[in-house]
N, CA, C and O atoms as CSV, one atom per row, in Angstrom:
chain,resi,resn,atom,element,x,y,z
A,1,MET,N,N,-79.610,-16.649,1.129
A,1,MET,CA,C,-79.690,-18.049,1.500
A,1,MET,C,C,-79.710,-18.199,3.011
A,1,MET,O,O,-80.519,-18.951,3.555
A,2,THR,N,N,-78.805,-17.472,3.702
A,2,THR,CA,C,-78.774,-17.600,5.155
A,2,THR,C,C,-80.057,-17.079,5.781
A,2,THR,O,O,-80.504,-17.586,6.810
A,3,LEU,N,N,-80.649,-16.063,5.158
A,3,LEU,CA,C,-81.914,-15.548,5.674
A,3,LEU,C,C,-83.000,-16.614,5.554
A,3,LEU,O,O,-83.838,-16.757,6.445
A,4,ALA,N,N,-82.981,-17.358,4.453
A,4,ALA,CA,C,-83.965,-18.423,4.275
A,4,ALA,C,C,-83.775,-19.511,5.325
A,4,ALA,O,O,-84.753,-20.044,5.850
A,5,ILE,N,N,-82.542,-19.839,5.629
A,5,ILE,CA,C,-82.270,-20.857,6.646
A,5,ILE,C,C,-82.759,-20.380,8.010
A,5,ILE,O,O,-83.356,-21.147,8.764
A,6,LEU,N,N,-82.504,-19.113,8.323
A,6,LEU,CA,C,-82.950,-18.581,9.611
A,6,LEU,C,C,-84.469,-18.536,9.693
A,6,LEU,O,O,-85.039,-18.767,10.759
A,7,LEU,N,N,-85.125,-18.244,8.584
A,7,LEU,CA,C,-86.582,-18.199,8.597
A,7,LEU,C,C,-87.168,-19.597,8.777
A,7,LEU,O,O,-88.261,-19.750,9.323
A,8,ILE,N,N,-86.443,-20.612,8.320
A,8,ILE,CA,C,-86.901,-21.987,8.520
A,8,ILE,C,C,-86.964,-22.301,10.010
A,8,ILE,O,O,-87.878,-22.985,10.471
A,9,PHE,N,N,-85.994,-21.802,10.752
A,9,PHE,CA,C,-85.950,-22.065,12.190
A,9,PHE,C,C,-86.907,-21.171,12.969
A,9,PHE,O,O,-86.931,-21.222,14.199
A,10,GLY,N,N,-87.683,-20.365,12.286
A,10,GLY,CA,C,-88.686,-19.549,12.935
A,10,GLY,C,C,-88.155,-18.229,13.490
A,10,GLY,O,O,-88.804,-17.613,14.335
A,11,LEU,N,N,-86.996,-17.792,13.032
A,11,LEU,CA,C,-86.454,-16.518,13.489
A,11,LEU,C,C,-86.923,-15.419,12.547
A,11,LEU,O,O,-86.640,-15.451,11.350
A,12,GLY,N,N,-87.635,-14.456,13.094
A,12,GLY,CA,C,-88.114,-13.340,12.304
A,12,GLY,C,C,-87.165,-12.162,12.404
A,12,GLY,O,O,-86.093,-12.263,13.000
A,13,THR,N,N,-87.565,-11.055,11.820
A,13,THR,CA,C,-86.737,-9.857,11.807
A,13,THR,C,C,-86.503,-9.326,13.217
A,13,THR,O,O,-85.394,-8.911,13.551
A,14,THR,N,N,-87.536,-9.337,14.035
A,14,THR,CA,C,-87.404,-8.830,15.395
A,14,THR,C,C,-86.408,-9.654,16.195
A,14,THR,O,O,-85.581,-9.099,16.919
A,15,GLU,N,N,-86.481,-10.974,16.068
A,15,GLU,CA,C,-85.556,-11.836,16.804
A,15,GLU,C,C,-84.121,-11.640,16.332
A,15,GLU,O,O,-83.193,-11.629,17.140
A,16,LEU,N,N,-83.939,-11.485,15.016
A,16,LEU,CA,C,-82.593,-11.270,14.481
A,16,LEU,C,C,-82.002,-9.947,14.968
A,16,LEU,O,O,-80.818,-9.872,15.295
A,17,LEU,N,N,-82.830,-8.911,15.013
A,17,LEU,CA,C,-82.350,-7.619,15.520
A,17,LEU,C,C,-82.004,-7.700,17.007
A,17,LEU,O,O,-81.025,-7.098,17.448
A,18,LEU,N,N,-82.787,-8.427,17.765
A,18,LEU,CA,C,-82.508,-8.596,19.185
A,18,LEU,C,C,-81.193,-9.352,19.394
A,18,LEU,O,O,-80.391,-8.983,20.252
A,19,ILE,N,N,-80.979,-10.393,18.622
A,19,ILE,CA,C,-79.727,-11.150,18.719
A,19,ILE,C,C,-78.543,-10.268,18.338
A,19,ILE,O,O,-77.508,-10.304,19.003
A,20,ALA,N,N,-78.684,-9.475,17.270
A,20,ALA,CA,C,-77.608,-8.575,16.844
A,20,ALA,C,C,-77.311,-7.540,17.932
A,20,ALA,O,O,-76.146,-7.215,18.162
A,21,LEU,N,N,-78.321,-7.026,18.593
A,21,LEU,CA,C,-78.134,-6.052,19.663
A,21,LEU,C,C,-77.402,-6.671,20.848
A,21,LEU,O,O,-76.515,-6.043,21.425
A,22,VAL,N,N,-77.765,-7.894,21.215
A,22,VAL,CA,C,-77.103,-8.572,22.331
A,22,VAL,C,C,-75.631,-8.827,21.994
A,22,VAL,O,O,-74.758,-8.622,22.836
A,23,VAL,N,N,-75.359,-9.269,20.773
A,23,VAL,CA,C,-73.969,-9.498,20.354
A,23,VAL,C,C,-73.184,-8.192,20.391
A,23,VAL,O,O,-72.036,-8.169,20.834
A,24,LEU,N,N,-73.791,-7.118,19.933
A,24,LEU,CA,C,-73.129,-5.810,19.952
A,24,LEU,C,C,-72.830,-5.367,21.381
A,24,LEU,O,O,-71.758,-4.828,21.654
A,25,LEU,N,N,-73.768,-5.592,22.287
A,25,LEU,CA,C,-73.547,-5.217,23.678
A,25,LEU,C,C,-72.471,-6.076,24.344
A,25,LEU,O,O,-71.685,-5.571,25.146
A,26,LEU,N,N,-72.431,-7.366,24.018
A,26,LEU,CA,C,-71.460,-8.264,24.640
A,26,LEU,C,C,-70.033,-8.013,24.152
A,26,LEU,O,O,-69.101,-7.957,24.954
A,27,PHE,N,N,-69.867,-7.864,22.847
A,27,PHE,CA,C,-68.525,-7.793,22.291
A,27,PHE,C,C,-68.071,-6.383,21.953
A,27,PHE,O,O,-66.867,-6.143,21.859
A,28,GLY,N,N,-68.969,-5.463,21.772
A,28,GLY,CA,C,-68.596,-4.099,21.424
A,28,GLY,C,C,-68.375,-3.949,19.927
A,28,GLY,O,O,-68.166,-4.930,19.213
A,29,GLY,N,N,-68.424,-2.728,19.473
A,29,GLY,CA,C,-68.300,-2.447,18.042
A,29,GLY,C,C,-66.925,-2.712,17.470
A,29,GLY,O,O,-66.799,-2.998,16.279
A,30,LYS,N,N,-65.889,-2.622,18.292
A,30,LYS,CA,C,-64.526,-2.811,17.783
A,30,LYS,C,C,-64.152,-4.287,17.692
A,30,LYS,O,O,-63.329,-4.668,16.860
A,31,LYS,N,N,-64.734,-5.097,18.520
A,31,LYS,CA,C,-64.348,-6.512,18.577
A,31,LYS,C,C,-65.048,-7.343,17.506
A,31,LYS,O,O,-64.498,-8.358,17.079
A,32,ILE,N,N,-66.225,-6.955,17.063
A,32,ILE,CA,C,-66.998,-7.751,16.107
A,32,ILE,C,C,-66.251,-7.934,14.777
A,32,ILE,O,O,-66.208,-9.060,14.281
A,33,PRO,N,N,-65.659,-6.892,14.171
A,33,PRO,CA,C,-64.906,-7.134,12.923
A,33,PRO,C,C,-63.752,-8.117,13.104
A,33,PRO,O,O,-63.463,-8.911,12.209
A,34,GLU,N,N,-63.097,-8.062,14.255
A,34,GLU,CA,C,-62.008,-9.007,14.520
A,34,GLU,C,C,-62.540,-10.436,14.604
A,34,GLU,O,O,-61.915,-11.366,14.095
A,35,LEU,N,N,-63.693,-10.606,15.245
A,35,LEU,CA,C,-64.299,-11.934,15.337
A,35,LEU,C,C,-64.702,-12.460,13.958
A,35,LEU,O,O,-64.491,-13.634,13.652
A,36,MET,N,N,-65.275,-11.600,13.136
A,36,MET,CA,C,-65.686,-12.012,11.796
A,36,MET,C,C,-64.473,-12.330,10.921
A,36,MET,O,O,-64.526,-13.240,10.094
A,37,LYS,N,N,-63.386,-11.585,11.101
A,37,LYS,CA,C,-62.161,-11.855,10.344
A,37,LYS,C,C,-61.617,-13.235,10.708
A,37,LYS,O,O,-61.222,-14.005,9.833
A,38,GLY,N,N,-61.599,-13.536,11.984
A,38,GLY,CA,C,-61.140,-14.848,12.425
A,38,GLY,C,C,-62.046,-15.964,11.928
A,38,GLY,O,O,-61.570,-17.032,11.544
A,39,LEU,N,N,-63.340,-15.718,11.934
A,39,LEU,CA,C,-64.291,-16.703,11.434
A,39,LEU,C,C,-64.080,-16.940,9.941
A,39,LEU,O,O,-64.135,-18.079,9.476
A,40,GLY,N,N,-63.842,-15.871,9.195
A,40,GLY,CA,C,-63.585,-15.993,7.754
A,40,GLY,C,C,-62.326,-16.790,7.471
A,40,GLY,O,O,-62.301,-17.613,6.556
A,41,LYS,N,N,-61.271,-16.549,8.255
A,41,LYS,CA,C,-60.029,-17.306,8.072
A,41,LYS,C,C,-60.243,-18.780,8.379
A,41,LYS,O,O,-59.700,-19.650,7.698
A,42,GLY,N,N,-61.032,-19.054,9.399
A,42,GLY,CA,C,-61.319,-20.450,9.749
A,42,GLY,C,C,-62.094,-21.164,8.654
A,42,GLY,O,O,-61.799,-22.315,8.330
A,43,VAL,N,N,-63.078,-20.491,8.086
A,43,VAL,CA,C,-63.873,-21.090,7.008
A,43,VAL,C,C,-62.996,-21.317,5.781
A,43,VAL,O,O,-63.096,-22.356,5.128
A,44,LYS,N,N,-62.130,-20.341,5.465
A,44,LYS,CA,C,-61.230,-20.490,4.309
A,44,LYS,C,C,-60.278,-21.658,4.513
A,44,LYS,O,O,-60.034,-22.432,3.588
A,45,SER,N,N,-59.746,-21.785,5.706
A,45,SER,CA,C,-58.848,-22.890,6.010
A,45,SER,C,C,-59.573,-24.224,5.891
A,45,SER,O,O,-59.012,-25.188,5.370
A,46,PHE,N,N,-60.786,-24.287,6.357
A,46,PHE,CA,C,-61.580,-25.511,6.258
A,46,PHE,C,C,-61.831,-25.883,4.802
A,46,PHE,O,O,-61.698,-27.047,4.423
A,47,LYS,N,N,-62.193,-24.896,3.985
A,47,LYS,CA,C,-62.439,-25.160,2.564
A,47,LYS,C,C,-61.167,-25.629,1.866
A,47,LYS,O,O,-61.209,-26.547,1.047
A,48,ASP,N,N,-60.028,-24.996,2.190
A,48,ASP,CA,C,-58.756,-25.417,1.601
A,48,ASP,C,C,-58.428,-26.847,1.993
A,48,ASP,O,O,-57.938,-27.620,1.170
A,49,GLY,N,N,-58.691,-27.200,3.221
A,49,GLY,CA,C,-58.459,-28.566,3.676
A,49,GLY,C,C,-59.356,-29.564,2.969
A,49,GLY,O,O,-58.917,-30.660,2.623
A,50,MET,N,N,-60.609,-29.193,2.753
A,50,MET,CA,C,-61.532,-30.080,2.041
A,50,MET,C,C,-61.094,-30.261,0.595
A,50,MET,O,O,-61.171,-31.367,0.060
A,51,ASP,N,N,-60.628,-29.174,-0.052
A,51,ASP,CA,C,-60.145,-29.280,-1.424
A,51,ASP,C,C,-58.911,-30.172,-1.492
A,51,ASP,O,O,-58.754,-30.951,-2.432
A,52,GLY,N,N,-58.040,-30.058,-0.500
A,52,GLY,CA,C,-56.845,-30.899,-0.452
A,52,GLY,C,C,-57.195,-32.364,-0.296
A,52,GLY,O,O,-56.558,-33.229,-0.899
A,53,MET,N,N,-58.200,-32.644,0.506
A,53,MET,CA,C,-58.623,-34.032,0.692
A,53,MET,C,C,-59.220,-34.587,-0.600
A,53,MET,O,O,-58.982,-35.745,-0.942
A,54,GLU,N,N,-59.987,-33.777,-1.314
A,54,GLU,CA,C,-60.566,-34.228,-2.579
A,54,GLU,C,C,-59.469,-34.546,-3.586
A,54,GLU,O,O,-59.560,-35.535,-4.313
A,55,GLU,N,N,-58.417,-33.700,-3.632
A,55,GLU,CA,C,-57.307,-33.945,-4.545
A,55,GLU,C,C,-56.580,-35.233,-4.178
A,55,GLU,O,O,-56.187,-35.996,-5.061
A,56,GLU,N,N,-56.399,-35.478,-2.895
A,56,GLU,CA,C,-55.727,-36.698,-2.457
A,56,GLU,C,C,-56.539,-37.933,-2.819
A,56,GLU,O,O,-55.974,-38.965,-3.181
A,57,LEU,N,N,-57.853,-37.835,-2.724
A,57,LEU,CA,C,-58.696,-38.972,-3.052
A,57,LEU,C,C,-58.743,-39.241,-4.550
A,57,LEU,O,O,-58.930,-40.382,-4.973
A,58,LYS,N,N,-58.575,-38.192,-5.356
A,58,LYS,CA,C,-58.633,-38.352,-6.811
A,58,LYS,C,C,-57.326,-38.869,-7.390
A,58,LYS,O,O,-57.308,-39.382,-8.509
A,59,LYS,N,N,-56.226,-38.742,-6.644
A,59,LYS,CA,C,-54.936,-39.220,-7.148
A,59,LYS,C,C,-54.970,-40.733,-7.288
A,59,LYS,O,O,-55.564,-41.429,-6.465
A,60,PRO,N,N,-54.328,-41.238,-8.336
A,60,PRO,CA,C,-54.273,-42.698,-8.467
A,60,PRO,C,C,-53.393,-43.307,-7.385
A,60,PRO,O,O,-52.644,-42.605,-6.705
A,61,ALA,N,N,-53.493,-44.582,-7.240
A,61,ALA,CA,C,-52.774,-45.288,-6.183
A,61,ALA,C,C,-51.333,-45.565,-6.565
A,61,ALA,O,O,-50.737,-46.505,-6.039
A,62,GLU,N,N,-50.755,-44.782,-7.458
A,62,GLU,CA,C,-49.385,-45.025,-7.897
A,62,GLU,C,C,-48.350,-44.716,-6.813
A,62,GLU,O,O,-47.223,-45.206,-6.884
A,63,LYS,N,N,-48.710,-43.925,-5.828
A,63,LYS,CA,C,-47.785,-43.618,-4.745
A,63,LYS,C,C,-47.940,-44.568,-3.565
A,63,LYS,O,O,-47.310,-44.376,-2.526
A,64,ALA,N,N,-48.760,-45.572,-3.717
A,64,ALA,CA,C,-48.974,-46.533,-2.642
A,64,ALA,C,C,-47.701,-47.361,-2.450
A,64,ALA,O,O,-46.994,-47.633,-3.420
A,65,PRO,N,N,-47.403,-47.759,-1.226
A,65,PRO,CA,C,-46.199,-48.561,-0.999
A,65,PRO,C,C,-46.324,-49.912,-1.692
A,65,PRO,O,O,-47.414,-50.482,-1.752
A,66,PRO,N,N,-45.209,-50.429,-2.218
A,66,PRO,CA,C,-45.274,-51.714,-2.911
A,66,PRO,C,C,-45.594,-52.845,-1.943
A,66,PRO,O,O,-45.170,-52.842,-0.787
A,67,THR,N,N,-46.342,-53.795,-2.439
A,67,THR,CA,C,-46.679,-54.951,-1.608
A,67,THR,C,C,-45.595,-56.000,-1.760
A,67,THR,O,O,-44.961,-56.095,-2.811
A,68,ASP,N,N,-45.383,-56.777,-0.732
A,68,ASP,CA,C,-44.355,-57.803,-0.739
A,68,ASP,C,C,-44.939,-59.057,-1.366
A,68,ASP,O,O,-45.760,-59.740,-0.754
A,69,GLN,N,N,-44.514,-59.359,-2.590
A,69,GLN,CA,C,-45.026,-60.507,-3.331
A,69,GLN,C,C,-44.254,-61.786,-3.033
A,69,GLN,O,O,-44.695,-62.870,-3.415
A,70,THR,N,N,-43.094,-61.681,-2.349
A,70,THR,CA,C,-42.245,-62.853,-2.143
A,70,THR,C,C,-42.764,-63.746,-1.027
A,70,THR,O,O,-42.528,-64.954,-1.049
A,71,GLU,N,N,-43.454,-63.188,-0.070
A,71,GLU,CA,C,-43.946,-63.964,1.061
A,71,GLU,C,C,-45.293,-64.595,0.695
A,71,GLU,O,O,-46.227,-63.895,0.305
A,72,LYS,N,N,-45.385,-65.918,0.824
A,72,LYS,CA,C,-46.629,-66.608,0.490
A,72,LYS,C,C,-47.182,-67.266,1.734
A,72,LYS,O,O,-46.441,-67.803,2.558
A,73,LYS,N,N,-48.468,-67.216,1.855
A,73,LYS,CA,C,-49.126,-67.821,3.015
A,73,LYS,C,C,-49.467,-69.277,2.706
A,73,LYS,O,O,-49.834,-69.594,1.574
A,74,PRO,N,N,-49.354,-70.163,3.691
A,74,PRO,CA,C,-49.638,-71.588,3.450
A,74,PRO,C,C,-51.122,-71.853,3.293
A,74,PRO,O,O,-51.526,-72.997,3.085
């Protein structure tokens, strides 16, 4: 799927290899796994947060604070 997205933007195999080589030169072979691990944790945290928001939205309004029915407006 990601390859299809990259091909939509006009990136071919040569461009992808060049980008990978530049990243390897900038960060080194030891740093790249650490960067990917951090990226994976960030994506997992984001997904967990999105799931939590969906659960909160699906809950009924039974935990909503009670409204004050005694005060009437003129």
